[in-house]
MDAnalysis code that builds the backbone (N, CA, C; Angstrom):
import MDAnalysis as mda
import numpy as np

u = mda.Universe.empty(339, n_residues=113, atom_resindex=np.repeat(np.arange(113), 3), trajectory=True)
u.add_TopologyAttr("name", ["N", "CA", "C"] * 113)
u.add_TopologyAttr("resid", np.arange(1, 114))
u.add_TopologyAttr("resname", ["MET", "GLY", "PHE", "ARG", "CYS", "THR", "GLN", "GLY", "HIS", "THR", "GLY", "PHE", "LEU", "VAL", "HIS", "ASP", "ALA", "SER", "THR", "LEU", "ALA", "PHE", "LEU", "PHE", "TYR", "PRO", "GLU", "THR", "VAL", "ARG", "LEU", "THR", "ARG", "GLY", "ARG", "VAL", "LYS", "VAL", "SER", "THR", "SER", "GLU", "ASP", "VAL", "GLN", "GLY", "ARG", "THR", "HIS", "LEU", "ASP", "MET", "ARG", "HIS", "LEU", "PRO", "LYS", "THR", "PRO", "GLY", "GLY", "SER", "PHE", "VAL", "ALA", "LEU", "ASP", "VAL", "ASP", "ALA", "ASP", "ALA", "VAL", "LEU", "THR", "ALA", "MET", "VAL", "GLN", "ASP", "LEU", "MET", "ALA", "ALA", "PHE", "ASN", "GLU", "SER", "SER", "GLN", "GLN", "THR", "ASN", "ILE", "SER", "GLU", "PHE", "VAL", "LEU", "LYS", "ASN", "PRO", "ALA", "LYS", "LEU", "ALA", "SER", "PRO", "GLY", "GLY", "GLY", "ALA", "LYS"])
u.atoms.positions = np.array([
    [-12.580, 1.385, -10.121],
    [-11.921, 1.787, -11.121],
    [-11.641, 0.645, -11.910],
    [-11.929, 0.550, -13.378],
    [-11.682, -0.494, -14.206],
    [-10.333, -0.037, -15.110],
    [-9.275, -1.008, -14.772],
    [-8.068, -0.639, -15.678],
    [-7.603, -1.742, -16.623],
    [-6.997, -1.424, -17.804],
    [-7.063, -2.452, -18.854],
    [-6.277, -3.732, -18.385],
    [-5.195, -3.659, -17.561],
    [-4.436, -4.585, -17.127],
    [-4.988, -5.635, -15.957],
    [-5.920, -5.142, -15.471],
    [-6.485, -6.014, -14.506],
    [-7.558, -6.921, -15.043],
    [-7.625, -7.230, -16.407],
    [-8.532, -8.015, -17.010],
    [-10.000, -8.060, -16.703],
    [-10.406, -6.683, -16.506],
    [-11.823, -6.463, -16.337],
    [-12.144, -6.351, -14.840],
    [-11.017, -6.609, -13.873],
    [-11.346, -6.860, -12.449],
    [-11.483, -5.261, -11.897],
    [-12.176, -5.168, -11.123],
    [-12.173, -3.627, -10.484],
    [-10.982, -3.572, -9.620],
    [-10.332, -2.565, -9.646],
    [-9.161, -2.195, -8.898],
    [-7.714, -1.769, -9.735],
    [-6.616, -1.812, -9.514],
    [-5.678, -1.250, -10.002],
    [-4.221, -1.986, -9.501],
    [-3.175, -1.916, -10.110],
    [-1.977, -2.782, -9.838],
    [-1.098, -1.948, -8.890],
    [-0.411, -2.737, -8.022],
    [0.238, -2.021, -6.878],
    [1.661, -2.912, -6.813],
    [2.418, -2.687, -7.789],
    [3.795, -3.461, -7.842],
    [4.522, -2.883, -6.825],
    [4.792, -1.664, -6.628],
    [5.720, -0.907, -5.545],
    [5.193, -1.343, -4.393],
    [3.878, -1.533, -3.782],
    [3.345, -1.979, -2.580],
    [3.730, -3.213, -2.364],
    [3.147, -4.102, -3.607],
    [3.573, -5.526, -3.549],
    [5.042, -5.856, -3.091],
    [6.045, -4.932, -3.528],
    [7.445, -5.537, -3.300],
    [7.883, -5.101, -1.897],
    [7.228, -3.665, -1.318],
    [7.377, -3.538, 0.025],
    [6.800, -4.635, 0.985],
    [5.681, -5.071, 0.711],
    [4.813, -6.020, 1.363],
    [5.864, -7.371, 1.463],
    [6.442, -7.606, 0.402],
    [7.489, -8.779, 0.449],
    [8.484, -8.762, 1.151],
    [9.195, -7.627, 1.175],
    [10.294, -7.136, 1.778],
    [9.899, -7.147, 3.588],
    [8.802, -6.539, 3.889],
    [8.686, -6.443, 5.293],
    [7.929, -7.699, 5.861],
    [7.125, -8.377, 5.044],
    [5.979, -9.484, 5.553],
    [6.387, -10.635, 4.671],
    [7.557, -11.355, 4.420],
    [7.699, -12.326, 3.361],
    [6.644, -13.505, 3.903],
    [6.139, -13.800, 5.157],
    [5.356, -14.806, 5.298],
    [4.041, -14.679, 4.856],
    [3.861, -13.625, 4.030],
    [2.298, -13.432, 3.371],
    [2.623, -13.914, 2.025],
    [3.634, -14.083, 1.440],
    [3.612, -14.178, 0.120],
    [4.190, -15.603, -0.182],
    [3.644, -16.341, -1.239],
    [4.075, -17.820, -1.640],
    [4.911, -17.339, -3.198],
    [6.118, -17.908, -2.897],
    [6.861, -17.992, -4.181],
    [7.132, -19.111, -4.873],
    [7.380, -19.247, -6.153],
    [7.869, -20.495, -6.889],
    [9.222, -20.188, -7.555],
    [9.785, -21.104, -7.867],
    [11.187, -20.888, -8.716],
    [10.782, -21.283, -10.069],
    [11.267, -20.509, -11.038],
    [11.078, -21.161, -12.509],
    [11.926, -19.950, -13.419],
    [11.905, -20.265, -14.548],
    [12.504, -19.697, -15.475],
    [11.567, -18.622, -16.053],
    [11.867, -17.474, -16.300],
    [11.147, -16.312, -16.712],
    [11.571, -15.524, -17.905],
    [10.806, -15.629, -18.929],
    [11.335, -14.752, -20.038],
    [10.129, -13.856, -20.409],
    [10.538, -12.895, -20.950],
    [9.827, -11.670, -21.517],
    [9.834, -11.497, -22.804],
    [8.626, -11.709, -23.440],
    [8.498, -11.537, -25.019],
    [8.890, -10.169, -25.383],
    [9.400, -10.146, -26.590],
    [9.774, -8.921, -27.352],
    [9.041, -8.649, -28.546],
    [8.205, -9.370, -29.189],
    [7.272, -9.374, -30.279],
    [6.469, -8.295, -30.048],
    [6.197, -7.742, -31.253],
    [5.268, -6.500, -30.906],
    [3.929, -6.924, -30.389],
    [3.175, -7.853, -31.132],
    [1.931, -8.325, -30.331],
    [1.964, -8.380, -28.932],
    [2.901, -9.209, -28.363],
    [2.672, -9.303, -27.065],
    [3.860, -8.698, -26.187],
    [4.442, -7.489, -26.702],
    [5.659, -6.938, -26.018],
    [5.594, -6.710, -24.688],
    [6.462, -7.162, -23.853],
    [6.526, -7.029, -22.426],
    [5.944, -8.296, -21.536],
    [5.001, -9.089, -22.145],
    [4.521, -9.974, -21.395],
    [5.512, -11.091, -20.878],
    [5.076, -11.593, -19.844],
    [6.162, -12.520, -19.073],
    [5.635, -13.977, -19.060],
    [6.619, -14.847, -19.388],
    [6.212, -16.289, -19.418],
    [6.891, -16.865, -18.319],
    [6.271, -17.636, -17.462],
    [7.089, -18.495, -16.352],
    [6.973, -19.799, -16.738],
    [8.187, -20.444, -16.849],
    [8.164, -22.011, -16.868],
    [8.480, -22.546, -15.622],
    [7.572, -23.380, -15.093],
    [7.495, -23.991, -13.832],
    [7.856, -25.416, -13.968],
    [8.084, -25.842, -14.974],
    [8.773, -27.420, -14.980],
    [9.640, -27.653, -14.039],
    [9.862, -28.798, -13.502],
    [10.778, -29.191, -12.656],
    [12.179, -29.623, -13.490],
    [12.776, -28.580, -13.760],
    [14.262, -28.596, -14.587],
    [15.337, -28.470, -13.775],
    [16.522, -28.874, -14.059],
    [17.742, -28.373, -13.199],
    [17.582, -26.958, -13.040],
    [17.943, -26.578, -11.746],
    [18.230, -25.270, -11.574],
    [19.320, -24.544, -11.819],
    [19.164, -23.666, -12.923],
    [20.329, -23.077, -13.625],
    [20.466, -21.407, -13.078],
    [21.643, -21.026, -13.287],
    [22.039, -19.778, -12.725],
    [20.792, -18.760, -13.411],
    [20.356, -17.866, -12.814],
    [19.415, -16.690, -13.321],
    [17.893, -17.440, -13.181],
    [17.640, -18.338, -12.381],
    [16.536, -18.695, -12.361],
    [15.729, -17.643, -11.373],
    [14.359, -17.510, -11.465],
    [13.704, -16.543, -10.781],
    [12.789, -16.989, -9.818],
    [12.687, -16.248, -8.772],
    [11.369, -16.427, -7.628],
    [10.311, -15.696, -8.066],
    [9.269, -16.279, -8.268],
    [8.042, -15.365, -8.732],
    [6.791, -15.581, -7.593],
    [6.515, -14.572, -7.237],
    [5.300, -14.683, -6.175],
    [4.050, -14.926, -6.981],
    [3.377, -16.007, -6.561],
    [2.158, -16.436, -7.028],
    [0.877, -16.156, -6.388],
    [1.114, -15.938, -5.089],
    [-0.108, -15.771, -4.149],
    [0.217, -14.777, -3.106],
    [-0.719, -14.060, -2.442],
    [-0.225, -13.261, -1.316],
    [-1.490, -13.175, -0.548],
    [-1.415, -13.337, 0.826],
    [-2.496, -13.346, 1.839],
    [-2.659, -11.647, 2.114],
    [-3.473, -11.085, 1.185],
    [-3.837, -9.958, 1.207],
    [-4.294, -9.424, 2.636],
    [-5.093, -10.070, 3.182],
    [-5.730, -9.786, 4.605],
    [-4.609, -9.747, 5.586],
    [-3.797, -10.641, 5.388],
    [-2.389, -10.620, 6.608],
    [-1.800, -9.423, 6.224],
    [-1.405, -9.144, 4.939],
    [-0.710, -7.873, 4.693],
    [-1.314, -6.709, 5.022],
    [-2.571, -6.527, 4.888],
    [-3.173, -5.300, 5.220],
    [-3.204, -5.128, 6.855],
    [-3.538, -6.434, 7.412],
    [-3.533, -6.221, 9.059],
    [-2.160, -5.924, 9.449],
    [-1.272, -6.456, 9.077],
    [0.184, -6.264, 9.531],
    [0.635, -4.853, 9.391],
    [0.190, -4.367, 8.118],
    [0.453, -2.879, 7.693],
    [-0.216, -1.787, 8.523],
    [-1.645, -2.082, 8.798],
    [-2.082, -1.402, 9.607],
    [-1.696, -1.404, 11.248],
    [-1.333, -2.532, 11.646],
    [-0.931, -2.581, 13.130],
    [0.426, -1.990, 13.118],
    [1.551, -2.024, 12.039],
    [2.684, -1.412, 12.058],
    [2.541, 0.008, 12.149],
    [1.535, 0.690, 11.341],
    [1.406, 2.051, 11.228],
    [0.729, 2.580, 12.537],
    [-0.286, 2.128, 13.239],
    [-0.865, 2.094, 14.279],
    [0.194, 2.256, 15.524],
    [1.271, 1.342, 15.509],
    [2.001, 1.103, 16.652],
    [3.110, 2.456, 16.228],
    [3.373, 2.747, 14.839],
    [4.269, 3.979, 14.850],
    [3.553, 5.031, 15.295],
    [2.309, 5.338, 14.993],
    [1.489, 6.519, 15.275],
    [1.399, 6.575, 16.689],
    [1.142, 5.505, 17.445],
    [0.997, 5.557, 18.976],
    [2.416, 6.154, 19.629],
    [3.629, 5.566, 18.960],
    [4.930, 5.838, 19.579],
    [5.263, 7.263, 19.235],
    [4.881, 7.672, 18.074],
    [5.045, 9.188, 17.713],
    [4.206, 10.088, 18.554],
    [3.116, 9.767, 18.920],
    [2.085, 10.637, 19.731],
    [2.621, 10.585, 21.122],
    [3.324, 9.341, 21.722],
    [3.791, 9.289, 22.907],
    [5.086, 10.059, 23.202],
    [5.888, 10.176, 21.911],
    [7.106, 11.099, 21.973],
    [6.674, 12.586, 22.050],
    [5.541, 12.972, 21.281],
    [5.167, 14.222, 21.240],
    [4.634, 14.616, 22.484],
    [4.037, 13.692, 23.209],
    [3.539, 14.205, 24.500],
    [4.411, 14.344, 25.427],
    [5.607, 13.565, 25.480],
    [6.623, 13.777, 26.489],
    [7.486, 14.986, 25.832],
    [7.461, 15.567, 24.916],
    [8.050, 16.634, 24.286],
    [7.348, 17.789, 24.817],
    [5.960, 17.784, 24.525],
    [5.295, 18.769, 25.344],
    [5.213, 18.987, 26.848],
    [5.386, 18.062, 27.667],
    [5.482, 18.032, 28.996],
    [6.730, 18.521, 29.133],
    [7.672, 18.404, 28.516],
    [9.192, 18.711, 28.894],
    [9.283, 20.280, 28.836],
    [8.603, 20.566, 27.657],
    [8.490, 22.086, 27.288],
    [7.888, 22.915, 28.171],
    [6.571, 22.270, 28.668],
    [5.477, 23.064, 29.523],
    [6.374, 23.039, 31.092],
    [7.176, 22.185, 31.421],
    [7.402, 22.150, 32.694],
    [8.914, 21.800, 33.077],
    [9.654, 22.866, 32.612],
    [11.105, 22.551, 32.530],
    [11.891, 22.553, 34.011],
    [10.935, 23.535, 35.035],
    [11.464, 23.598, 36.334],
    [11.337, 22.058, 37.149],
    [10.244, 21.366, 36.713],
    [10.131, 20.278, 37.249],
    [11.260, 19.275, 37.099],
    [11.620, 19.135, 35.832],
    [12.676, 18.467, 35.354],
    [14.030, 18.830, 35.706],
    [14.218, 20.167, 36.262],
    [15.480, 20.563, 36.431],
    [15.673, 20.478, 37.905],
    [14.864, 20.109, 38.621],
    [15.048, 20.111, 40.051],
    [15.455, 18.712, 40.519],
    [16.128, 18.587, 41.755],
    [16.376, 16.975, 42.068],
    [15.200, 16.373, 42.293],
    [15.262, 15.141, 41.737],
    [14.097, 14.280, 42.001],
    [12.849, 14.524, 41.143],
    [13.316, 15.445, 39.843],
    [12.167, 15.685, 39.114],
    [11.067, 16.475, 39.712],
    [11.244, 17.367, 40.681],
    [10.303, 17.907, 41.334],
    [9.416, 17.357, 42.293],
    [9.484, 16.008, 42.594],
    [8.660, 15.184, 43.372],
    [9.031, 15.398, 44.797],
    [7.996, 15.678, 45.692],
    [8.289, 15.924, 47.012],
    [7.868, 14.738, 47.994],
])
């Protein structure tokens, strides 16, 4: 899917997912500090400009993500989702066992002889 903001590259923008990736996996994102200004003139309204010159750090300086290790983010997300799914499945299996075998759990020693 071509989208106008991707400058002709196939794909789409995922700002919300990028924010979550940074919050959960900050080691996968490379940040830099600089001054950010947002243009308000009609011809480029909303365009951001990052001044990365080595100037004194003033209040309001921003950290901007310049690069992300997309493979590492995807791998970490998939591993976390798989772990959550496996844990959920295990909990479901335990719940099903309890529902199907209440007598075994109620007797002393869990019904073991």
